C-alpha positions as a printed Julia matrix, in Angstrom:
373×3 Matrix{Float64}:
 -312.37  137.31   76.64
 -309.34  137.26   78.95
 -309.55  138.63   82.49
 -306.64  138.87   84.91
 -307.4   139.25   88.61
 -306.13  138.79   92.14
 -307.72  136.32   94.55
 -306.48  135.69   98.08
 -302.97  136.97   97.35
 -302.54  135.1    94.06
 -302.86  136.17   90.42
 -305.15  134.36   88.0
 -306.09  134.47   84.33
 -309.59  133.61   83.14
 -309.55  132.85   79.41
 -312.93  132.04   77.84
 -314.22  130.77   81.18
 -311.15  128.66   82.05
 -309.2   129.82   85.11
 -305.45  129.24   85.55
 -303.02  130.67   88.07
 -300.38  133.16   86.98
 -297.35  132.19   89.09
 -295.58  135.15   90.68
 -291.87  134.61   89.96
 -290.67  137.46   92.17
 -292.7   136.23   95.14
 -291.23  132.73   94.83
 -287.66  134.04   94.52
 -288.1   136.38   97.49
 -289.52  133.61   99.69
 -286.82  131.1    98.73
 -284.0   133.6    99.32
 -285.23  134.84  102.7
 -286.04  131.33  103.95
 -282.55  130.14  102.95
 -280.93  133.07  104.81
 -283.02  132.3   107.9
 -282.11  128.6   107.78
 -278.41  129.51  107.65
 -278.82  131.71  110.77
 -281.08  129.29  112.63
 -278.27  127.59  114.57
 -277.42  130.91  116.26
 -280.93  131.47  117.55
 -282.2   128.05  118.65
 -281.4   125.45  121.3
 -280.68  125.66  125.02
 -277.7   127.93  124.53
 -279.75  130.53  122.73
 -282.48  130.21  125.39
 -279.93  130.81  128.13
 -278.49  133.85  126.35
 -281.95  135.22  125.53
 -281.13  135.06  121.82
 -284.01  132.86  120.66
 -285.59  134.04  117.41
 -288.47  132.43  115.53
 -288.52  133.04  111.79
 -291.78  133.36  109.92
 -292.15  131.66  106.56
 -291.17  134.4   104.11
 -294.14  133.61  101.86
 -296.34  135.2   104.55
 -294.46  138.47  103.99
 -295.56  138.62  100.34
 -298.71  140.56   99.45
 -300.0   141.25   95.93
 -302.17  144.37   95.86
 -302.68  145.81   92.39
 -303.06  144.56   88.82
 -303.44  146.27   85.46
 -302.77  145.28   81.85
 -300.69  146.4    78.88
 -301.4   144.37   75.75
 -300.93  140.71   76.66
 -298.92  141.59   79.78
 -300.04  142.36   83.3
 -298.39  144.91   85.55
 -298.71  144.11   89.24
 -297.8   145.79   92.51
 -296.67  143.84   95.55
 -294.96  144.06   98.9
 -292.03  141.78   99.7
 -291.26  142.23  103.39
 -290.57  145.96  103.81
 -290.11  146.55  100.08
 -292.79  147.77   97.68
 -292.46  146.75   94.04
 -293.96  146.96   90.56
 -293.28  144.23   87.98
 -294.64  143.22   84.58
 -295.49  139.68   83.5
 -296.5   137.99   80.24
 -299.84  136.17   80.2
 -298.9   134.32   76.99
 -295.68  132.88   78.46
 -296.22  133.08   82.25
 -292.97  131.22   83.01
 -290.88  133.83   81.18
 -288.75  136.16   83.36
 -290.7   139.06   84.81
 -289.74  142.64   84.0
 -288.68  144.95   86.81
 -290.18  148.45   86.89
 -289.73  149.74   90.44
 -288.7   148.67   93.95
 -288.44  150.86   97.03
 -288.05  150.3   100.77
 -290.93  151.27  103.07
 -293.27  151.71  100.12
 -296.81  150.36  100.24
 -297.99  150.23   96.62
 -301.67  149.44   96.19
 -303.96  149.69   93.17
 -302.37  150.43   89.77
 -303.65  151.6    86.36
 -301.71  151.66   83.05
 -302.23  153.83   79.98
 -299.93  155.23   77.27
 -296.7   154.26   79.0
 -297.73  155.64   82.41
 -298.56  153.68   85.55
 -300.72  155.42   88.13
 -300.38  153.88   91.58
 -301.54  154.4    95.14
 -298.26  154.74   97.09
 -298.36  155.15  100.87
 -301.88  156.54  100.65
 -301.29  159.03   97.82
 -301.25  158.95   94.02
 -298.0   158.71   92.07
 -297.41  158.27   88.34
 -294.52  156.05   87.17
 -292.98  155.71   83.75
 -291.88  152.27   82.55
 -288.33  152.87   83.81
 -289.53  153.34   87.39
 -289.16  157.13   87.62
 -292.19  158.74   89.23
 -293.94  161.95   90.25
 -296.13  162.35   93.34
 -299.46  164.0    92.54
 -301.22  164.2    95.92
 -300.28  164.72   99.56
 -301.69  166.24  102.75
 -304.24  164.98  105.33
 -306.05  162.7   102.91
 -305.71  159.19  101.54
 -306.22  158.35   97.88
 -306.81  154.95   96.31
 -307.98  153.12   93.17
 -306.41  155.29   90.44
 -307.9   154.84   86.96
 -306.94  156.6    83.73
 -310.03  158.17   82.15
 -310.7   156.78   78.68
 -312.25  160.04   77.43
 -310.01  162.93   78.49
 -306.79  161.5    79.95
 -307.54  162.67   83.48
 -306.79  160.42   86.43
 -309.77  159.26   88.49
 -309.35  158.14   92.11
 -311.17  157.86   95.43
 -310.17  159.92   98.46
 -310.92  160.2   102.17
 -309.99  163.13  104.4
 -308.42  162.68  107.83
 -309.02  164.91  110.85
 -306.29  167.56  111.06
 -306.77  167.82  114.85
 -305.19  164.4   115.32
 -308.38  162.46  116.09
 -309.6   159.36  114.31
 -312.16  161.21  112.21
 -312.35  160.16  108.56
 -314.68  161.61  105.95
 -316.74  159.49  103.55
 -314.82  158.48  100.44
 -315.49  160.66   97.38
 -314.41  160.57   93.72
 -311.83  162.97   92.25
 -310.49  163.7    88.77
 -306.84  164.82   88.58
 -305.71  166.74   85.5
 -301.99  165.95   85.45
 -301.31  168.47   82.69
 -303.09  171.47   84.21
 -302.33  170.47   87.81
 -305.99  170.74   88.86
 -308.28  168.55   90.97
 -312.05  168.3    90.53
 -314.48  166.5    92.82
 -316.81  164.48   90.61
 -319.06  162.66   93.08
 -319.6   162.66   96.84
 -322.23  161.42   99.28
 -322.2   162.22  103.0
 -323.96  158.9   103.76
 -321.9   156.57  101.55
 -318.32  155.73  100.59
 -317.8   156.01   96.84
 -315.03  153.68   95.67
 -313.19  152.35   92.61
 -314.1   154.92   89.92
 -314.01  154.1    86.19
 -315.57  155.45   83.0
 -316.27  154.33   79.44
 -316.01  155.82   75.96
 -319.72  156.71   75.98
 -319.21  159.19   78.81
 -320.66  157.04   81.61
 -318.96  157.0    85.01
 -319.02  154.04   87.39
 -318.23  153.53   91.06
 -318.98  151.18   93.96
 -321.05  152.65   96.79
 -321.27  151.29  100.32
 -322.7   152.78  103.55
 -320.3   155.13  105.32
 -319.18  153.82  108.7
 -317.17  156.38  110.71
 -314.4   154.99  112.92
 -315.3   154.79  116.58
 -312.91  156.04  119.23
 -312.68  153.54  122.06
 -311.83  155.39  125.25
 -311.88  153.36  128.42
 -313.18  155.28  131.47
 -310.49  156.12  134.03
 -312.46  154.42  136.83
 -312.53  151.18  134.81
 -308.77  151.31  134.22
 -308.17  151.82  137.96
 -310.45  148.94  138.97
 -308.99  146.53  136.41
 -305.33  147.4   137.06
 -304.81  144.72  139.8
 -306.48  142.05  137.65
 -304.36  142.91  134.61
 -301.2   142.96  136.71
 -301.92  139.48  138.11
 -302.64  138.12  134.61
 -299.38  139.59  133.33
 -297.36  138.01  136.18
 -299.0   134.61  135.69
 -298.42  134.81  131.94
 -294.73  135.63  132.46
 -294.25  132.72  134.89
 -296.05  130.36  132.5
 -293.82  131.45  129.59
 -290.73  131.05  131.8
 -291.84  127.51  132.68
 -292.3   126.58  129.01
 -288.88  127.96  127.96
 -286.75  126.53  130.78
 -288.84  123.61  132.05
 -290.32  122.43  128.81
 -293.84  122.26  130.28
 -296.61  124.83  130.73
 -298.1   125.52  134.16
 -301.55  124.84  132.72
 -301.56  121.18  131.72
 -304.3   121.64  129.15
 -302.19  124.13  127.19
 -300.23  122.85  124.19
 -296.56  123.73  124.01
 -295.99  126.86  122.0
 -299.67  127.82  122.04
 -300.57  131.1   123.68
 -304.26  131.07  122.91
 -306.4   129.25  120.38
 -309.54  130.54  118.77
 -312.07  128.82  116.55
 -313.75  130.65  113.71
 -316.55  129.61  111.43
 -315.49  128.93  107.85
 -318.12  131.42  106.73
 -317.11  134.11  109.24
 -314.86  136.19  107.02
 -313.32  139.64  107.16
 -312.86  142.04  104.26
 -311.26  145.48  104.57
 -311.51  145.21  108.36
 -315.24  144.49  108.31
 -317.04  141.29  109.28
 -318.41  139.62  106.16
 -321.46  137.48  106.92
 -321.3   135.49  103.71
 -324.32  133.21  104.1
 -326.57  136.01  105.35
 -325.5   138.34  102.53
 -326.0   135.69   99.87
 -329.52  134.98  101.14
 -330.43  138.68  101.27
 -329.09  139.26   97.75
 -331.21  136.37   96.48
 -334.28  137.74   98.25
 -333.59  141.15   96.68
 -333.94  139.56   93.25
 -330.28  139.3    92.24
 -329.88  136.74   89.46
 -326.45  135.64   90.7
 -326.37  136.53   94.42
 -322.94  137.01   95.95
 -321.52  137.03   99.46
 -321.11  140.79   99.81
 -323.81  142.99  101.39
 -326.59  144.14   99.08
 -325.78  147.67  100.28
 -322.45  147.45   98.4
 -323.65  148.37   94.91
 -322.22  149.15   91.48
 -323.53  152.51   90.24
 -323.52  153.97   86.72
 -323.75  157.72   86.18
 -324.97  158.69   82.71
 -323.64  161.76   80.82
 -326.88  163.45   81.85
 -326.17  162.86   85.54
 -328.62  160.01   86.2
 -327.38  157.59   88.9
 -328.5   153.97   88.45
 -327.67  150.84   90.49
 -326.41  148.18   88.07
 -325.71  145.32   90.5
 -325.93  144.68   94.25
 -323.37  142.8    96.35
 -320.39  143.71   94.13
 -316.79  143.23   95.25
 -315.05  144.69   92.18
 -315.61  145.31   88.47
 -314.03  146.31   85.16
 -315.61  148.06   82.18
 -315.08  146.23   78.86
 -316.29  146.4    75.25
 -319.0   143.8    75.95
 -320.34  145.61   79.02
 -319.15  145.17   82.61
 -317.26  142.28   84.21
 -317.88  142.15   87.94
 -317.07  139.94   90.92
 -319.66  139.02   93.55
 -317.12  137.28   95.79
 -317.97  133.85   94.33
 -318.01  134.28   90.56
 -316.98  136.46   87.67
 -320.08  137.82   85.94
 -320.66  139.61   82.66
 -323.38  142.25   82.56
 -323.97  142.93   78.87
 -324.91  146.29   77.42
 -328.46  144.95   77.14
 -328.49  144.34   80.9
 -328.38  140.55   80.61
 -326.25  138.88   83.28
 -324.27  135.64   82.88
 -321.64  133.69   84.82
 -318.16  133.64   83.28
 -316.4   131.43   85.83
 -316.16  130.5    89.48
 -313.7   132.88   91.18
 -313.65  133.42   94.94
 -312.81  136.95   96.14
 -311.72  138.08   92.66
 -310.6   141.71   92.68
 -308.31  144.1    90.77
 -309.99  142.87   87.58
 -308.2   143.77   84.35
 -309.27  143.01   80.78
 -306.49  141.6    78.56
 -306.81  142.94   75.0
């Protein structure tokens, strides 16, 4: 079995339990080109002259502007979505000859392209929060719009419809967001059907199989909280904030023109340093208490406990409508002929059709799983 996936902004291929990295040619070329341009301009924006003219610019390593978001497969190739600076892109890459030139499908400025799904020459993608369908030449149609945000498109294997998750945003302009639900888009008839929803949980990453079962990941719904500071607090803290701003400006001025900070214990170039535990992680904007979650998953009887909360579960819905939790603490998954491949944040696991669970390989934060056939 071959499984392609993304882990911490890199692509990998797991073949019969052996994991190798799939180098991203476009990411390397983008980083090298932008870094070379910045080096050629560096003389204009550094040194005392630039400081005097207020023209100092600090260039970030271009590799930090590269983000790989989505991955799907077509035969022995993978199709991936990425963001290079302000440009969204879709490329294809061979898994048999990973050093071969990558094939260009689409690039567009100010496009955030997330999860992707391929079937029968069509690539469904989450683009700027809505679903679009691309052909292999890069032409596309937008299927959704309005005060909602869609993600995780997946081509149904039974009827050709397009499954996705969606959240609704408050029309009034507030920060209200509804729980995520599961939709089915019929691209031929132009209709949308809500398949599953739960007012207490977010339903994410829908898939189905040839037997008529549906799958999704469920996690507790957490509405965004509006943080409004009382007026009296703003008034009382205004003098303090003003003094801190003035001191900060003088300190920065001293570093730029005097070469030394006012506070002797401050390192040059450092504004503020923070320490963070190696196990204090964030995922999708939420604090991930890895050790605590792993312990709770083990106590809940999970054979291979992962680092995601036990409340984040993989659910199967039978053709008769029965909802059953298949695995707790799941980051992502993919349905395959042998059963279900899933990631618990530490490992790739195979849950067979008989329910037996086994470890395929070590794989930290593996997501966007795609089976190579």
